C-alpha positions as CSV (number, residue, x, y, z in Angstrom):
1,M,218.3,-101.6,13.4
2,T,214.6,-100.6,13.1
3,V,213.3,-97.4,12.9
4,K,212.1,-96.7,16.1
5,K,215.3,-98.1,17.2
6,L,217.3,-95.6,15.5
7,A,214.6,-92.5,16.8
8,A,215.3,-93.4,20.5
9,A,219.1,-93.2,20.1
10,L,219.3,-89.6,18.2
11,V,216.4,-88.5,21.1
12,I,219.0,-89.8,23.7
13,A,221.8,-88.2,22.4
14,A,220.0,-85.1,21.7
15,I,219.4,-85.1,26.0
16,Y,223.2,-86.1,27.1
17,A,225.4,-84.9,24.1
18,P,225.2,-80.9,25.9
19,V,226.0,-82.8,29.6
20,A,228.8,-84.7,28.0
21,L,229.9,-81.3,26.1
22,F,229.8,-78.8,29.6
23,A,231.0,-81.7,31.8
24,A,234.3,-81.8,29.7
25,E,234.9,-78.4,31.4
26,P,235.5,-77.3,34.8
27,A,232.8,-75.3,36.3
28,K,233.1,-72.1,37.1
29,A,232.0,-70.7,40.8
30,P,230.3,-67.4,40.6
31,D,231.9,-64.5,42.1
32,L,229.7,-63.6,44.6
33,A,231.5,-61.2,46.8
34,K,232.6,-59.4,43.6
35,Q,228.4,-59.4,42.8
36,I,227.1,-58.4,46.1
37,A,230.1,-55.1,46.0
38,D,228.6,-54.2,42.8
39,V,225.1,-54.3,44.1
40,T,226.1,-52.3,47.1
41,A,227.8,-49.4,45.2
42,S,225.1,-49.2,42.4
43,S,222.5,-49.0,45.2
44,G,224.6,-46.2,47.2
45,T,224.9,-44.6,43.7
46,L,221.4,-44.6,43.5
47,K,220.6,-43.2,46.7
48,I,222.4,-40.3,46.5
49,A,221.1,-39.4,43.1
50,I,217.8,-39.7,44.7
51,D,218.5,-37.7,47.7
52,T,220.3,-35.2,45.4
53,L,217.7,-34.7,43.4
54,W,214.8,-34.4,46.0
55,T,217.2,-31.6,47.6
56,I,217.6,-29.8,44.5
57,V,213.6,-30.0,43.4
58,A,212.7,-29.3,47.7
59,G,215.4,-26.0,46.9
60,M,213.6,-25.0,43.6
61,L,210.4,-25.0,45.6
62,V,211.8,-22.4,48.4
63,F,213.1,-21.0,45.2
64,W,209.4,-20.1,43.6
65,M,208.5,-18.6,47.3
66,N,210.6,-15.3,45.7
67,A,207.3,-15.1,43.4
68,G,205.3,-15.8,46.3
69,F,206.9,-13.1,48.8
70,A,206.8,-10.4,45.5
71,L,203.0,-11.0,44.9
72,V,202.0,-10.4,48.6
73,E,204.2,-7.6,49.1
74,S,203.0,-5.7,46.3
75,G,199.4,-6.7,46.8
76,F,199.3,-5.5,50.0
77,C,200.9,-2.2,49.3
78,R,199.3,0.7,47.1
79,S,200.1,0.4,43.2
80,K,202.4,3.3,43.2
81,N,205.0,1.1,44.8
82,T,204.4,-1.8,42.9
83,V,207.3,-2.2,40.2
84,N,209.6,-1.0,43.6
85,I,208.8,-3.8,45.9
86,L,209.1,-6.1,42.5
87,A,212.1,-5.2,41.9
88,K,213.5,-5.6,45.3
89,N,212.2,-9.3,45.5
90,F,213.9,-9.7,42.0
91,I,217.5,-8.2,42.8
92,V,217.5,-9.2,46.7
93,F,217.8,-13.5,45.3
94,A,220.6,-11.9,42.9
95,I,222.6,-10.1,45.6
96,S,222.2,-13.4,48.1
97,T,223.4,-15.7,46.0
98,M,226.7,-13.8,45.4
99,S,227.3,-12.7,49.1
100,F,226.4,-16.3,50.4
101,W,228.8,-17.2,47.9
102,V,231.4,-15.2,48.4
103,I,231.7,-15.5,51.8
104,G,228.2,-16.3,54.2
105,W,228.3,-19.8,53.1
106,G,231.6,-20.3,54.9
107,L,231.2,-18.5,57.6
108,M,228.1,-20.3,58.5
109,F,229.6,-24.1,57.1
110,G,232.8,-23.7,57.4
111,K,234.8,-25.6,60.0
112,G,236.2,-22.7,62.7
113,N,234.9,-22.3,66.5
114,D,231.9,-21.8,68.3
115,W,231.0,-18.5,67.4
116,I,232.2,-18.4,63.5
117,G,233.4,-20.9,60.7
118,Q,236.8,-19.8,59.8
119,Q,237.7,-22.6,56.6
120,G,236.2,-22.9,53.4
121,L,235.3,-18.9,53.6
122,W,234.8,-19.0,49.1
123,L,233.1,-21.7,48.0
124,L,235.4,-22.2,45.2
125,G,238.1,-23.0,47.8
126,G,237.4,-25.6,49.5
127,A,235.3,-28.9,48.8
128,D,232.8,-31.3,49.7
129,N,233.4,-34.0,52.8
130,S,230.2,-36.0,52.1
131,P,230.4,-39.7,50.9
132,A,229.3,-38.6,47.4
133,T,232.7,-37.1,46.6
134,G,235.2,-38.2,48.3
135,D,237.2,-36.4,51.5
136,A,240.1,-34.8,50.2
137,Y,239.4,-31.8,52.1
138,K,238.0,-33.4,55.0
139,G,236.8,-31.5,57.7
140,V,235.7,-28.3,56.1
141,Y,232.1,-28.4,56.3
142,D,232.0,-31.0,58.8
143,S,228.6,-29.5,60.2
144,M,227.3,-30.5,56.6
145,N,228.5,-34.3,56.6
146,W,225.5,-35.7,57.7
147,T,224.3,-35.4,54.2
148,G,225.5,-37.2,51.3
149,V,224.5,-35.4,48.9
150,P,227.1,-33.2,46.6
151,L,228.5,-29.5,47.9
152,N,226.9,-27.9,44.9
153,A,223.2,-29.3,46.1
154,K,224.2,-28.4,49.8
155,F,225.1,-24.7,48.9
156,F,222.0,-24.1,46.5
157,F,219.6,-25.6,49.0
158,Q,221.2,-23.3,51.9
159,L,221.6,-20.4,49.2
160,V,217.7,-20.3,49.1
161,F,217.3,-20.7,52.9
162,A,219.4,-17.2,53.3
163,G,217.9,-15.6,50.2
164,T,214.4,-16.1,52.1
165,A,216.1,-14.1,55.6
166,A,216.5,-11.4,53.1
167,T,213.6,-11.2,51.3
168,I,211.1,-11.3,54.6
169,V,213.0,-7.4,55.2
170,S,211.4,-6.3,52.2
171,G,207.9,-6.3,53.2
172,A,208.5,-4.7,56.7
173,V,210.4,-1.3,54.6
174,A,207.7,-1.1,52.0
175,E,206.7,2.4,50.3
176,R,209.6,4.7,51.5
177,I,213.0,2.9,51.7
178,K,216.0,4.2,49.3
179,F,216.4,1.1,46.7
180,H,220.0,1.1,46.9
181,S,220.1,1.3,50.9
182,F,218.0,-2.0,50.6
183,I,220.3,-3.5,48.3
184,I,223.5,-2.6,50.9
185,F,221.5,-3.8,54.1
186,S,220.5,-6.9,52.2
187,F,224.5,-7.9,51.1
188,V,225.6,-7.7,54.3
189,L,223.0,-9.5,56.1
190,V,223.5,-12.5,54.1
191,A,226.9,-11.9,53.6
192,V,227.5,-11.6,57.8
193,L,224.7,-11.5,59.9
194,Y,222.7,-14.5,59.1
195,P,225.8,-16.6,58.7
196,I,227.2,-15.8,62.2
197,T,224.0,-17.1,64.1
198,G,223.1,-19.6,61.5
199,H,226.6,-21.1,62.7
200,W,225.4,-21.3,66.2
201,I,222.7,-23.1,65.5
202,W,223.9,-25.1,62.1
203,G,227.0,-24.9,61.7
204,G,228.2,-26.8,64.8
205,G,228.3,-23.5,67.0
206,W,227.3,-23.5,70.6
207,L,223.6,-23.6,70.6
208,G,223.6,-26.4,68.4
209,V,226.2,-28.3,71.0
210,A,224.1,-27.0,73.6
211,N,220.7,-29.1,71.8
212,F,219.0,-25.8,70.4
213,R,216.5,-27.0,67.8
214,D,215.4,-26.0,64.8
215,F,214.9,-28.1,62.6
216,A,214.2,-25.6,59.1
217,G,214.5,-22.3,60.4
218,S,212.0,-20.7,62.5
219,T,214.7,-18.9,64.4
220,V,217.3,-19.4,61.7
221,V,216.1,-17.9,58.9
222,H,212.3,-16.4,59.6
223,S,213.3,-14.7,63.4
224,V,216.3,-13.6,62.0
225,G,214.6,-11.9,59.0
226,G,212.0,-10.9,61.3
227,W,214.5,-9.0,63.7
228,A,216.2,-7.2,60.7
229,A,213.0,-5.9,59.6
230,L,211.9,-4.6,62.7
231,A,214.8,-3.0,63.1
232,G,214.5,-1.5,59.8
233,V,211.3,0.0,60.6
234,I,212.1,1.8,64.1
235,V,214.7,3.6,61.9
236,L,212.6,4.2,59.0
237,G,209.9,5.6,61.1
238,P,206.3,5.2,59.6
239,R,204.7,6.1,56.0
240,L,203.5,9.2,55.7
241,G,199.2,9.2,57.0
242,K,199.7,6.3,58.7
243,Y,198.9,7.8,62.5
244,T,197.3,10.8,62.9
245,P,198.1,13.4,65.0
246,D,196.1,12.5,67.6
247,G,197.7,9.0,67.8
248,K,194.9,7.1,65.6
249,V,195.8,4.4,62.9
250,K,194.9,5.1,59.7
251,P,194.6,2.1,57.5
252,I,196.4,2.3,53.7
253,L,194.8,-0.4,52.1
254,G,196.4,-3.2,49.8
255,H,195.9,-2.4,46.4
256,N,195.2,-5.9,45.0
257,M,194.1,-9.0,47.1
258,S,194.0,-11.4,44.4
259,S,198.3,-10.9,44.5
260,A,198.2,-11.4,47.7
261,A,195.9,-14.2,48.0
262,L,197.9,-15.7,44.9
263,G,200.8,-15.3,46.2
264,T,200.3,-17.0,49.9
265,L,199.7,-19.7,48.0
266,I,202.8,-19.8,46.4
267,L,204.1,-19.7,49.7
268,W,202.3,-22.5,51.1
269,L,203.4,-24.3,48.4
270,G,206.8,-23.4,48.9
271,W,207.1,-24.4,52.3
272,F,206.6,-28.5,51.2
273,G,210.2,-27.7,49.5
274,F,211.5,-25.7,53.0
275,N,210.7,-28.1,55.5
276,P,210.6,-31.4,54.6
277,G,213.5,-30.5,52.0
278,S,215.3,-30.0,55.1
279,F,216.4,-33.6,55.5
280,M,218.5,-33.5,52.3
281,A,217.6,-37.0,51.6
282,V,214.7,-38.9,51.3
283,G,215.4,-42.3,53.5
284,D,212.7,-44.4,53.6
285,G,210.1,-41.3,53.0
286,S,208.7,-41.7,56.7
287,G,210.0,-38.3,57.9
288,V,209.9,-36.4,54.4
289,A,205.9,-37.5,54.8
290,H,205.8,-36.7,58.4
291,V,206.8,-33.4,58.2
292,L,205.5,-32.2,55.2
293,L,201.9,-33.5,56.8
294,A,203.2,-31.4,60.1
295,T,203.7,-28.5,58.1
296,N,200.4,-28.4,55.8
297,I,198.3,-29.3,58.5
298,A,199.8,-26.1,60.9
299,A,199.1,-23.6,57.6
300,A,195.3,-24.9,57.6
301,T,195.0,-24.6,61.6
302,G,196.9,-21.0,61.1
303,A,194.4,-20.1,58.6
304,L,191.2,-21.1,61.1
305,G,192.7,-19.2,64.1
306,A,193.3,-16.1,62.4
307,T,189.7,-16.3,60.8
308,A,188.1,-17.0,64.1
309,A,190.3,-13.7,66.1
310,A,189.6,-11.8,62.9
311,W,185.9,-12.2,63.4
312,L,185.9,-11.7,67.3
313,L,188.6,-8.7,67.5
314,L,187.7,-6.1,64.0
315,K,184.0,-7.7,63.7
316,K,185.5,-9.5,60.0
317,P,186.9,-12.4,58.8
318,D,189.7,-10.1,57.4
319,L,191.0,-11.6,54.3
320,G,194.6,-10.1,54.9
321,M,194.5,-11.8,58.2
322,I,193.6,-14.8,57.0
323,L,196.6,-15.1,54.8
324,N,199.1,-13.7,57.3
325,G,197.6,-16.4,59.6
326,T,198.2,-19.2,57.2
327,L,201.7,-18.2,56.9
328,A,202.0,-17.2,60.3
329,G,201.0,-21.5,61.0
330,L,203.6,-22.3,58.5
331,V,206.8,-20.2,60.5
332,A,205.7,-21.7,63.7
333,I,205.9,-25.5,62.2
334,T,209.4,-24.7,61.1
335,A,211.3,-25.5,63.7
336,P,209.0,-28.4,65.8
337,C,208.4,-30.1,62.7
338,A,210.3,-32.9,63.0
339,F,210.1,-32.8,66.9
340,V,206.3,-33.0,67.0
341,T,203.3,-35.3,66.6
342,L,200.7,-33.8,64.1
343,G,198.3,-33.3,66.8
344,S,200.7,-30.8,68.2
345,S,201.4,-29.0,64.7
346,A,197.5,-28.5,64.4
347,L,198.0,-26.5,67.9
348,I,200.9,-24.9,67.3
349,G,199.5,-23.6,64.2
350,A,196.1,-22.6,65.6
351,V,198.0,-20.5,68.4
352,A,200.1,-18.7,65.7
353,G,197.0,-17.6,63.6
354,V,195.7,-16.2,66.8
355,L,198.8,-15.0,67.6
356,V,199.5,-13.0,64.2
357,V,196.1,-11.4,64.9
358,L,196.8,-9.8,68.2
359,S,200.9,-9.0,66.8
360,V,199.6,-6.7,64.0
361,I,197.2,-4.6,66.6
362,F,199.9,-4.4,69.0
363,F,202.7,-3.2,66.5
364,D,200.0,-0.7,65.4
365,K,199.6,0.5,68.5
366,I,203.0,1.2,69.3
367,K,203.1,2.8,66.0
368,I,205.4,0.0,64.2
369,D,204.4,0.4,60.7
370,D,205.1,-2.7,59.0
371,P,202.9,-2.5,55.8
372,V,202.9,-6.3,54.9
373,G,202.9,-7.9,59.0
374,A,206.1,-9.2,58.6
375,T,207.3,-8.9,61.5
376,S,204.2,-10.3,63.1
377,V,203.9,-13.3,61.0
378,H,208.4,-14.0,60.8
379,L,209.3,-12.5,64.0
380,V,206.4,-13.1,66.6
381,C,205.6,-16.5,64.9
382,G,209.4,-17.6,64.9
383,I,209.9,-17.2,68.4
384,F,206.2,-19.0,69.3
385,G,207.6,-21.6,66.9
386,T,211.1,-22.0,68.4
387,L,209.9,-21.8,71.7
388,A,207.2,-24.6,70.9
389,A,209.9,-27.0,69.7
390,G,210.7,-27.0,73.5
391,L,206.8,-27.4,74.7
392,F,205.6,-29.6,72.6
393,Y,208.7,-31.9,72.3
394,D,208.1,-35.7,71.7
395,Y,211.0,-37.8,72.0
396,D,209.4,-40.6,70.2
397,I,208.7,-38.4,66.8
398,A,212.3,-37.0,67.4
399,K,213.7,-39.8,67.7
400,N,212.1,-41.3,64.5
401,I,212.3,-38.4,62.3
402,A,215.0,-35.8,63.0
403,G,217.1,-38.8,64.2
404,L,217.2,-39.7,60.3
405,T,219.6,-36.4,60.5
406,G,221.5,-37.0,63.8
407,D,219.2,-34.2,65.3
408,V,218.1,-35.8,68.3
409,V,219.2,-35.4,71.8
410,D,220.6,-38.0,74.2
411,P,218.1,-38.7,76.2
412,A,220.4,-39.2,79.2
413,K,220.8,-35.0,78.8
414,W,217.4,-34.2,78.1
415,S,214.6,-33.0,80.1
416,K,211.0,-30.8,78.6
417,G,212.1,-28.5,81.2
418,A,216.2,-27.9,79.8
419,Q,214.8,-28.5,76.2
420,I,212.7,-25.5,76.6
421,M,215.1,-23.3,78.6
422,V,218.1,-23.6,75.9
423,Q,215.2,-22.9,73.4
424,L,215.1,-19.8,75.2
425,K,218.5,-19.3,75.7
426,G,218.7,-19.3,71.6
427,I,215.6,-16.8,71.1
428,G,217.5,-14.6,73.1
429,A,221.1,-15.0,71.8
430,V,220.0,-14.8,68.3
431,G,217.5,-12.1,68.9
432,G,219.7,-9.6,71.0
433,F,222.8,-9.9,68.7
434,T,220.7,-9.6,65.0
435,L,218.2,-6.7,66.5
436,V,221.7,-4.8,67.3
437,A,223.9,-5.4,64.9
438,S,220.8,-4.4,62.1
439,L,220.2,-1.3,64.0
440,V,223.9,-0.2,63.8
441,L,223.9,-1.3,59.9
442,W,220.5,0.8,59.4
443,F,222.1,3.9,61.4
444,V,225.2,3.6,59.8
445,L,223.6,3.8,56.0
446,K,221.6,6.1,57.1
447,L,224.1,8.4,58.3
448,L,226.3,7.9,54.9
449,G,223.7,8.7,52.1
450,G,220.2,8.1,53.7
451,I,217.5,5.1,53.9
452,R,214.5,7.2,53.0
453,V,212.9,8.4,49.8
454,A,212.0,12.6,50.1
455,R,208.5,13.5,51.1
456,E,207.4,14.4,47.3
457,E,208.9,10.8,46.2
458,E,206.9,8.5,48.7
459,I,203.7,11.0,47.8
460,M,204.1,10.3,44.1
461,G,205.0,6.8,44.4
462,L,208.5,4.8,44.5
463,D,207.6,2.9,41.3
464,V,208.4,6.5,39.5
465,G,210.8,8.3,41.8
466,E,213.0,5.4,42.1
467,H,212.9,3.7,38.7
468,G,210.8,5.8,36.3
469,N,208.4,3.3,35.7
470,E,205.0,2.5,36.7
471,A,202.9,-0.8,37.0
472,Y,199.9,0.3,36.1
473,A,200.9,3.0,33.4
474,D,196.8,3.5,32.0
475,F,195.3,3.8,35.2
476,Q,195.1,6.2,37.3
477,E,195.5,5.6,40.9
478,V,192.9,7.6,43.2
479,N,193.7,8.9,46.7
480,R,197.5,8.7,46.2
């Protein structure tokens, strides 16, 4: 055999030997069914992880709004009350955490009747029924079953909403309320009052069943906080010197508009968690993106609307009005953000911006003294935003955006007129209950231990009287 023939034989052997070797064993067909099941399980786990991460991050953004409220409220008030306002904004979330954990969560989202939750009243005594963690206690929190994130993520996100409602009250009753009275009121508000009306709408109660729509809380959070604040202002009465004996309004200027402006920007940022986070899921991203942009547009047109209204009515583009106009647009779009077009969002924000200026002027005329305009922003514009969810309701948007959470009306049972009527019904029911219950609670607190500081303490400032402290110890305030 020549060398060439030997080389050719070796090449042929190298090629065919592996083939012969593998052919000697029977081929194993891949288990496609198992592979598909593994991929599906991994995909489901990844989706839950991403949805949970988004929900937690959105909740942290809403939590950060506490800083915004603290800066806005303290900036709009006098320096001698700064420590008191900061203390209230700190303690209110601690109080809200405990009261919502102990009982509020179960009353709001626990399975019950049309009026109140009756199961899972202690968070640790219930369990999640979402796909993420099984259904050992299935039926306890049916109203939250539309999202697959774990129970703790659901609770945290709803907790920061509950804390927001209580924080709204702080600004309206500022500069004259006793610290302990505010703490007690906040505990009861978050433990009982807020969850009851919340159950009606988000917890499977009678308003939700009747197709009342409030995607992220213009009524559930903002109007409830606003009604509670209005009740407190009525019972407390105006600050000393706010109105002259002949009934004229004496402006009491805030001490730090830089703080107020920064606080408003923080709140604007926080709303990008407040509204888009209400999906408690990411989905394909379209719903989150639509709601985020609608939220931003309403904030922008709210600022512009308030600027124009203040310029016309007050003859100056007042910064306080501009800031509250931004917040007014954000509050107003909170209910309809998943049900309306972007064009409607712009109109809703602009109207809210004008409305908040008119409301601040009106409340001053009837001697409702709200140092920061909380009732105008959260109550008046919360009512308007809830009504706007009916006035500007777009079925196609609702189906494609709100429908991602199942929050869409059956077209066979829907008309714009019917939607407006159910929105009005919800506004009246929630407002009536919260105002009356809050008035009763404030009056009870007034009878038991008083809710307003002494005249001398109010003149000196609550920082020293209530806390034995000063925010600006090295400066002497002029015109205390």
